[in-house]
N, C-alpha and C positions, 0 to 999 in steps of 0.2 A: 514629164508632160501632165500626169494626173495632178501634181502638185500645182502647176500653173493654171490647171482649169479650176481647181477648187479655189485658188486664189482670186481669180476674176470672177467667179460667181459670188464669192463672199464679200468682195469689194463692191459689186453691184447691189447686193442686198444691204450692206451697211449704209450706202447712199441714200437708201430710202427709209433708214431708220428700223429696219428689221433683219432677222438672221435667214429668213425663208430662201431656199435656193430655188432657181428657175427650174421649170419642169425637166429640162434636159439634163439637169444633174441628178435627177431622182434614180435613173437606172443604175448608177454607180455611186450611192450615197457615201459620205465620209462616215467613218466609224470613230468613235469615242469609247476607249476603254476606262472604266472607272473602278478604282480600287478603294474600298472603304474597309473600316477596322472590324465591323461585326454586324450580325443581324439582330442582335438584342437591344441595341441603344437606339430609340426612335429618332434621336438626332441625326443618325446614318441613314435611315429611311428617308428622313427629309432631304437629306443631300442627294441621294440617289434620285429621289423625285424631281429635285430641282434641275439635275444634269438631264434628265429625260426630257424636261419641259422644254429647256433651251435647245436640247438637239432635235426635238420634234419641230420646233419653230425654224430651225436652219435646214430641215431635211435630212437630218442625220440620224444614225442609228447608234445606240449605246449597248455595250457589252460590260455587265457588270461581274466582278470578282470580288467575293467575301470570303474571308477563313471561316471554316465551319467551328474552330474554337475561337472565340472573342480575342482579338488582339494579339494572335499568335503570330509571332515574327517567322517561324519556319513555314507556316502555311501560306503567309503572304508571298514570302520568296518563291515558294513552289508555284503559285499562281501567276507570279511575274515571269517565270522561267517558261511555263506553259504558254503564256500570251507571246512570249518572244518566239517560241518555237513554231507558232502557228502564222495565221494570216495577220500581219501586224496592222495596228490602227493608225489612223492619221493623228490622233491626239490623245493624251492619257491625262485624266484627272486623277490626282493621287493623294489619299489620305494614308500616309505611312503608320503603321502600327507602333513603330519605335523611331525617335528621331536621329539616332546615330546607327542603329544596327541596320536599318535599311539604306544606309547611303551607298554601300556597293551596288545594291540592286537598283538605286536610282541611276547610278553610273552605267549600268548594263543597258537601261533603257535609252538613256541619251546617247551611248556610244553606238546603239542600233539607229540612230538619227530620228528617234522620236520626240517630239515636243511635249514636255511635261509642265503641268500646272500643279503645283502642291495647294492643298486647302487645309483648313483647320490646324493641322500640326506641321509646325515649320521643319524643313529638312534641309541642311547643307548640301549644295550641289548646284548643277546647272539646270535650274528651272526657268521656263519662260517668266512665270510670276508666282508669288505666293499670296494667297488671299486668307487673311485671318483676323485675329482681333487681338488687342492687348490683353493678354491673359492675367498679367498683374494687376491691371486696372479692373478686370473682371471680378477677379477675387476680392480685391479691396472694396470695390463698390457694394458687392453682395454683403460683405462683413460690416461696412458702414452702417448699411440700411437695417441689417439685424441687430446691431449693437444699440441703434437708436430706438428701435421696438422694445428694447428692456431699460431705456433710460440710461444708456451708456455705461450700466453696471451691473456686473453679474457674472455667472459661470458659464463658461462656453465650451462646447465640445465641437472639435472640427473632424469632418470626414473627407479626407482626400482620395483622389482617384487611383489609377494604376500607377505605381511608383515610376515606372519606366516612360509614362507619358509627359512630354514637356508641358503640355497644358495644364496638368494636374500640379506639376512642381511650380510653374509660375503662380497660379491661383493661389496655391497655398503660400507662396511669397507675398502676395497681396493680402491674404489674410492675416499673415504675422506683422505686415505694416500697419493695418488697421489695428490690431491688437497693441502694438506699440505706441499707436497714437491715442489710445484711449485707456488712461491710467485705471479706469474704474472695471475695465474687463480683465477677468481671470481666465486664462486659455487653459483647461483642465488637461488635454493632450490632442493629437491628432492621430486618428486611425485611419487605416486603409480600407476604403469600400470598393476599390477596384472598377469603378465606374459602373458597378452593376447593382441591382436592387437587392438581391439575395445576400451577397456578402455585405452590403451595407447593414442590412437588417440584421444578420448574426453578430457583427461586430459592435451595432449599436446596443443590441440586448446585453452584450458582455460588458460594454462600457457603463450602461446603466447600472448594473449590479456593482461595478467599482465606484461609482460616484452617485452618491444618495441625493444630490442636490445639483441640476443642471438647468439652467435658465434658458439657454438657446443653443441651437446646433447649427452650425454652418456646413453645407455640402458644397462639393466642387461640380456637381451636376444634378439635375433634377430626377433622374432615374434612382440614385441614391438617397435623395430625400423622400421619396416614396417608400423605400425600404426603412428610413429612419421614422416615418410617421406610423407605420405598421407596427415597429417595436414600440414605439411610445403608447399607442392604443393597446396593444398587448398587456404591457405593463401598468397601464392605468397612469402613466406619467404624464406630465406636460411640459412643454419647451416650444419656444418660438423657433421656426425652422425656415432656412432659405436655401435656394437652389440656384442652377444656371442652366440654361438653354431656351427658356421660355416655350417649353413643350405644351402641348394640349392639355394634359392632365394636370401640369402645374399651373396652368391659367385657371384651371377650374378649383385647383385647391386653395388658390390665392383667392379667389371669389368667395370660397366657402370660410376663409380665415384658417385654414389649416397649414397655409405656408405664409410667410410674411412677404417673401419677394423671390424672383427669379430675375436673372440677367439675360437678356435677349442676345445671348451668344449664339447666332444664328447661323448652324451649319447650312441651312436651306439657302440663306442670302449668301453665304461663302461660296458655295456650290454654283448658284446662278451667275454671280460675277466671275469666278473662276473658270467656268465654261465659257463665257462671253469673252474673256480675256484669251482663251486659247483659240477661239474662232478668230478674233482679231489677228492674233498672230498669224495663223494660217492663212489670213487674207493681205499679209504683208505689213499690217498696221503694227506701230509701236505701242507696247502696253507697259505700264509701270511694273518694275521688278517686285514691289511689295505695295500690296493694296489692303487698307485695314478698315474692317466695318465698324463703325462707332459703337460704343457700349451705351446701353440703355437698360436701367433698372425698372422691372415691372413690379409694380404694387398695387393695392386695392385703389389707390387715386387714379392709376392710368391704365388699368388691366382691361377696359373696355376697348381700347385702342388694339389690343392684342388676341382679343376673344374671337379669332377667325381660326379654323381648322387648318392645319399645316397644308393639307391638300388643296385648300382654296385660296391660299395666301398667294400674292402676285410676286414674281421676281422683281427685286429693283431694277430701275433703269440704271445703265451703265453710267449716264452723266449725273446721276444723282450721288453716286458712290465715288466715282473717279473724277476729281476736278481737272480742268485742263491747266 
């Protein structure tokens, strides 16, 4: 009965181009459970903000589940079990901390009858939709732009993310494709920055000792780029740096010239569209199984377009991302 009521109200809201539910639904609002990977990466703070914003427009409430230890499989598993043991939500927005190890946990949620939308990190299983981006293209676009900044010739260090993260593996694949396409580029090595600032800082310091000459440093996300820049400053070294995510601090670093580029791999936009996809599913509407957010490279030439704090950015409209 509740499912049918929710469906009717959501259909009525969709008909007028908004997700706000009529007042009669507010006494028993639908609940969206949100699983993200950590509290340390601003990209996931942005994702949580996006879900909250779309949920609020729908008269829904959100419950957030975040591992205390960043990207911890066991802790995310415990959080899923706790959610399943309690009052279950109407919808799950899911960023798995590992693309294969969390598959049994996805099966638990879907076996319990919960519709699940995965965002950012793809996972095999019965999801309503996956909203992400082409990470190979992301890694390659960042590398191409970085290489161009040194005249397509020079020595480059790469800083990958968490080895278990499919996004990192695919971005590195894109980086390696760019290296292969630029004969003048010497890839010195690929180090693991674990998608965090401090590990990237420490690993970069060690790499700077091993390599007396580095012209550019490619990183798989902005947070690691911050650690790289700190290591360069501490050692008095200079190198061009690129990142990914288009975070607020990265935008300012591009404006100041301390970063060459970042890629707008926007977990904020993915969470916006993913939550909308879940609400449309609850309304009985069909949604694409795979939704890709276009890749955009942010440089000094277009940084003004992105110079808006994440908390003030607007969610993209469904029809602007998902074509009929």
